[in-house]
Residue frames as a rotation matrix with the C-alpha (Angstrom) as fourth column:
MET 1
0.568 0.823 0.000 0.00
0.823 -0.568 0.000 0.00
0.000 0.000 -1.000 0.00
LEU 2
0.585 -0.425 -0.691 2.80
0.050 -0.832 0.553 2.40
-0.810 -0.358 -0.465 0.84
GLY 3
-0.250 -0.766 0.592 4.72
0.650 0.321 0.689 1.30
-0.718 0.557 0.418 -2.25
GLU 4
-0.104 0.279 0.955 2.62
0.936 -0.298 0.189 3.34
0.337 0.913 -0.230 -4.68
ARG 5
0.828 0.543 -0.141 1.87
0.554 -0.756 0.349 6.25
0.083 -0.367 -0.927 -2.39
TRP 6
0.276 -0.783 -0.557 5.47
0.363 -0.452 0.815 7.31
-0.890 -0.427 0.160 -1.79
LEU 7
-0.581 -0.458 0.673 5.97
0.776 -0.062 0.627 7.57
-0.246 0.887 0.391 -5.55
LEU 8
0.262 0.775 0.576 2.88
0.808 -0.502 0.308 9.78
0.527 0.385 -0.758 -5.84
LEU 9
0.838 0.017 -0.545 4.05
0.424 -0.648 0.633 11.92
-0.342 -0.762 -0.550 -2.92
ALA 10
-0.170 -0.978 -0.119 7.53
0.515 -0.192 0.835 12.29
-0.840 0.081 0.537 -4.40
GLY 11
-0.434 0.076 0.898 6.02
0.881 -0.172 0.441 13.28
0.188 0.982 0.007 -7.75
LEU 12
0.658 0.734 0.168 3.82
0.655 -0.668 0.352 15.92
0.371 -0.121 -0.921 -6.11
LEU 13
0.599 -0.517 -0.611 6.76
0.353 -0.515 0.781 17.35
-0.719 -0.684 -0.126 -4.17
LEU 14
-0.488 -0.793 0.365 8.88
0.671 -0.073 0.738 17.49
-0.558 0.605 0.568 -7.35
LEU 15
-0.079 0.559 0.825 6.06
0.875 -0.358 0.326 19.22
0.477 0.748 -0.461 -9.21
ALA 16
0.873 0.392 -0.290 5.63
0.487 -0.718 0.497 21.76
-0.013 -0.575 -0.818 -6.38
LEU 17
0.155 -0.911 -0.383 9.37
0.447 -0.281 0.849 22.38
-0.881 -0.302 0.364 -6.39
LEU 18
-0.586 -0.362 0.725 9.33
0.800 -0.113 0.589 23.03
-0.131 0.925 0.356 -10.13
VAL 19
0.223 0.783 0.580 6.26
0.791 -0.494 0.362 25.27
0.570 0.378 -0.730 -10.03
PHE 20
0.958 0.285 -0.036 7.06
0.240 -0.727 0.643 27.37
0.157 -0.625 -0.765 -6.94
GLY 21
0.287 -0.931 0.226 10.83
-0.180 -0.285 -0.941 27.11
0.941 0.230 -0.250 -6.73
PRO 22
-0.081 -0.416 -0.906 13.11
0.728 0.596 -0.338 26.34
0.680 -0.687 0.254 -3.79
ARG 23
-0.932 -0.292 0.214 12.78
0.093 -0.765 -0.637 29.79
0.349 -0.574 0.741 -2.18
ARG 24
-0.423 0.855 0.300 9.01
-0.793 -0.509 0.335 29.97
0.439 -0.096 0.893 -2.13
LEU 25
-0.051 0.430 -0.901 8.27
-0.022 0.902 0.432 26.36
0.998 0.042 -0.037 -1.15
PRO 26
-0.685 -0.193 -0.702 9.10
0.654 0.261 -0.710 26.74
0.320 -0.946 -0.052 2.59
GLU 27
-0.918 0.396 0.017 6.92
-0.378 -0.861 -0.339 29.87
-0.119 -0.318 0.941 2.77
LEU 28
-0.204 0.882 -0.424 4.00
-0.718 0.160 0.678 28.00
0.666 0.443 0.601 1.22
GLY 29
-0.231 0.063 -0.971 4.47
0.388 0.921 -0.033 25.08
0.892 -0.384 -0.237 3.61
ARG 30
-0.924 -0.145 -0.353 4.51
0.382 -0.341 -0.859 27.42
0.004 -0.929 0.370 6.60
ALA 31
-0.703 0.710 -0.038 1.38
-0.710 -0.699 0.078 29.23
0.029 0.082 0.996 5.41
LEU 32
-0.086 0.668 -0.739 -0.39
-0.374 0.666 0.646 25.90
0.924 0.332 0.193 4.83
GLY 33
-0.502 -0.179 -0.846 0.55
0.612 0.617 -0.494 24.70
0.611 -0.766 -0.201 8.32
GLN 34
-0.980 0.151 -0.127 -0.73
-0.018 -0.711 -0.703 27.89
-0.196 -0.687 0.699 9.92
ALA 35
-0.432 0.870 -0.237 -4.00
-0.822 -0.272 0.500 27.66
0.371 0.411 0.833 7.98
LEU 36
-0.102 0.365 -0.926 -4.52
0.070 0.931 0.359 24.04
0.992 -0.028 -0.120 9.05
HIS 37
-0.782 -0.239 -0.576 -3.77
0.574 0.087 -0.815 24.95
0.244 -0.967 0.069 12.67
ALA 38
-0.870 0.492 -0.015 -6.31
-0.463 -0.828 -0.317 27.80
-0.168 -0.269 0.948 12.59
PHE 39
-0.212 0.818 -0.534 -8.92
-0.658 0.284 0.697 25.55
0.722 0.500 0.478 10.98
ARG 40
-0.280 0.064 -0.958 -8.49
0.450 0.890 -0.072 22.82
0.848 -0.452 -0.278 13.60
ARG 41
-0.943 -0.091 -0.321 -8.64
0.329 -0.407 -0.852 25.35
-0.053 -0.909 0.413 16.42
ALA 42
-0.671 0.736 -0.088 -11.84
-0.742 -0.665 0.090 26.88
0.008 0.126 0.992 15.01
SER 43
-0.099 0.662 -0.743 -13.48
-0.419 0.649 0.635 23.51
0.902 0.375 0.213 14.38
GLN 44
-0.492 -0.107 -0.864 -12.73
0.625 0.648 -0.436 22.39
0.606 -0.754 -0.252 17.94
SER 45
-0.964 0.123 -0.234 -14.10
0.096 -0.662 -0.743 25.59
-0.247 -0.739 0.627 19.48
ALA 46
-0.618 0.779 -0.106 -17.36
-0.527 -0.310 0.791 25.46
0.584 0.545 0.602 17.48
PRO 47
-0.014 0.661 -0.750 -18.95
0.404 0.690 0.601 22.68
0.915 -0.294 -0.277 19.61
ASP 48
-0.597 -0.249 -0.763 -17.82
0.802 -0.164 -0.574 24.48
0.018 -0.955 0.298 22.78
GLU 49
-0.966 0.255 -0.049 -19.58
-0.256 -0.966 0.023 27.67
-0.041 0.034 0.999 21.67
ALA 50
-0.334 0.891 -0.308 -22.75
-0.292 0.213 0.933 25.75
0.896 0.401 0.188 20.83
ARG 51
-0.089 0.265 -0.960 -22.82
0.790 0.606 0.094 24.25
0.607 -0.750 -0.263 24.34
ALA 52
-0.818 -0.297 -0.493 -22.18
0.553 -0.644 -0.529 27.66
-0.161 -0.705 0.691 25.94
ASP 53
-0.694 0.602 -0.395 -25.11
-0.580 -0.792 -0.189 29.38
-0.427 0.098 0.899 24.12
PRO 54
-0.680 0.431 0.593 -27.99
0.454 0.883 -0.121 26.92
-0.576 0.187 -0.796 23.67
VAL 55
0.340 0.839 -0.425 -30.27
0.089 -0.479 -0.873 29.59
-0.936 0.259 -0.237 22.18
ALA 56
0.034 -0.408 -0.912 -27.89
-0.880 -0.445 0.167 30.16
-0.474 0.797 -0.374 19.26
ALA 57
-0.904 -0.427 -0.001 -27.68
-0.387 0.820 0.422 26.40
-0.179 0.382 -0.906 18.66
THR 58
-0.242 0.898 0.366 -31.49
0.081 0.395 -0.915 25.96
-0.967 -0.192 -0.168 18.61
PRO 59
-0.830 -0.045 0.557 -32.69
0.546 0.142 0.825 25.10
-0.116 0.989 -0.093 15.10
ARG 60
-0.767 0.567 -0.301 -35.23
-0.580 -0.813 -0.055 27.39
-0.276 0.132 0.952 13.48
GLU 61
0.014 0.865 0.501 -38.79
-0.076 0.501 -0.862 26.35
-0.997 -0.026 0.073 12.71
PRO 62
-0.695 -0.238 0.679 -39.22
0.602 0.324 0.730 24.96
-0.394 0.916 -0.082 9.21
GLY 63
0.081 0.742 0.666 -40.91
0.963 -0.230 0.139 27.31
0.256 0.630 -0.733 6.79
GLY 64
0.913 0.219 -0.345 -39.98
0.331 -0.890 0.312 30.47
-0.239 -0.400 -0.885 8.70
ASP 65
0.510 -0.772 0.380 -37.16
0.197 -0.325 -0.925 32.81
0.838 0.546 -0.013 7.95
GLY 66
0.039 -0.512 -0.858 -36.28
0.941 0.308 -0.141 33.07
0.336 -0.802 0.493 11.64
ARG 67
-0.869 -0.328 0.372 -36.70
0.227 -0.930 -0.289 36.84
0.441 -0.167 0.882 11.83
ALA 68
-0.033 0.858 -0.512 -39.17
0.999 0.010 -0.047 38.45
-0.035 -0.513 -0.858 14.20
ASP 69
0.361 0.204 0.910 -40.50
0.379 -0.924 0.057 41.99
0.852 0.324 -0.411 14.36
ALA 70
-0.413 -0.635 0.653 -39.38
-0.264 -0.603 -0.753 44.55
0.871 -0.484 0.082 16.96
GLU 71
0.180 0.556 0.811 -41.96
-0.953 -0.106 0.284 43.39
0.244 -0.824 0.511 19.53
GLY 72
-0.704 -0.528 0.474 -40.69
-0.634 0.769 -0.085 39.81
-0.319 -0.361 -0.876 19.35
GLY 73
0.312 0.911 0.268 -43.74
-0.556 0.404 -0.726 38.46
-0.770 0.077 0.633 17.51
PRO 74
0.296 -0.155 0.943 -43.85
0.553 0.832 -0.037 36.10
-0.779 0.532 0.332 14.56
PRO 75
-0.784 -0.620 0.005 -42.28
0.336 -0.417 0.845 37.10
-0.522 0.664 0.535 11.25
ALA 76
-0.154 0.723 -0.673 -44.37
-0.554 -0.627 -0.547 39.32
-0.818 0.289 0.498 8.98
ARG 77
0.477 0.399 0.783 -46.13
0.416 0.682 -0.602 37.83
-0.774 0.613 0.159 5.98
PRO 78
-0.592 -0.693 0.410 -44.42
0.680 -0.157 0.716 38.22
-0.432 0.703 0.564 2.61
GLY 79
-0.420 0.379 0.824 -45.51
0.647 -0.512 0.565 41.41
0.636 0.771 -0.030 0.90
ALA 80
0.620 0.662 -0.421 -46.62
0.759 -0.369 0.536 43.03
0.199 -0.652 -0.732 4.16
GLY 81
0.382 -0.441 0.812 -45.46
-0.111 -0.894 -0.434 46.44
0.917 0.075 -0.391 5.27
ARG 82
-0.640 -0.717 0.277 -43.85
-0.318 -0.081 -0.945 47.30
0.700 -0.692 -0.176 8.61
SER 83
-0.245 0.626 0.740 -47.08
-0.968 -0.111 -0.226 46.74
-0.059 -0.772 0.633 10.53
GLY 84
-0.869 -0.103 0.484 -47.43
-0.129 0.991 -0.022 43.21
-0.477 -0.082 -0.875 9.17
HIS 85
0.147 0.980 0.135 -50.69
0.140 0.115 -0.983 44.02
-0.979 0.164 -0.120 7.37
LEU 86
-0.442 -0.218 0.870 -51.20
0.857 0.185 0.482 43.73
-0.266 0.958 0.105 3.67
PRO 87
-0.906 0.131 -0.402 -52.03
-0.193 -0.974 0.117 46.94
-0.376 0.183 0.908 1.78
PRO 88
0.018 0.995 0.101 -55.67
-0.155 0.102 -0.983 47.40
-0.988 0.002 0.156 0.74
ALA 89
-0.385 -0.078 0.920 -56.62
0.785 0.496 0.370 46.02
-0.485 0.865 -0.130 -2.65
ALA 90
-0.734 0.049 -0.677 -57.17
-0.240 -0.952 0.191 48.66
-0.635 0.303 0.710 -5.31
């Protein structure tokens, strides 16, 4: 299993060396490592934040857009003005 993979890895490293050059390759590796570290840190903190604020982790009702008016009531109907009432028919 490792027999074919090392050849693929060596080919990818040679291609990266040819494309980016020997000066730029360490910079790209460092930037990739920092990005992976930041991603792992953010993905591990996401479940912690969801446990800390259960209201933010609560799923929305299906069919609603999740927005409420200023008084905290249900969302306004589509096409309604600020009061939530439809304009009179002409």
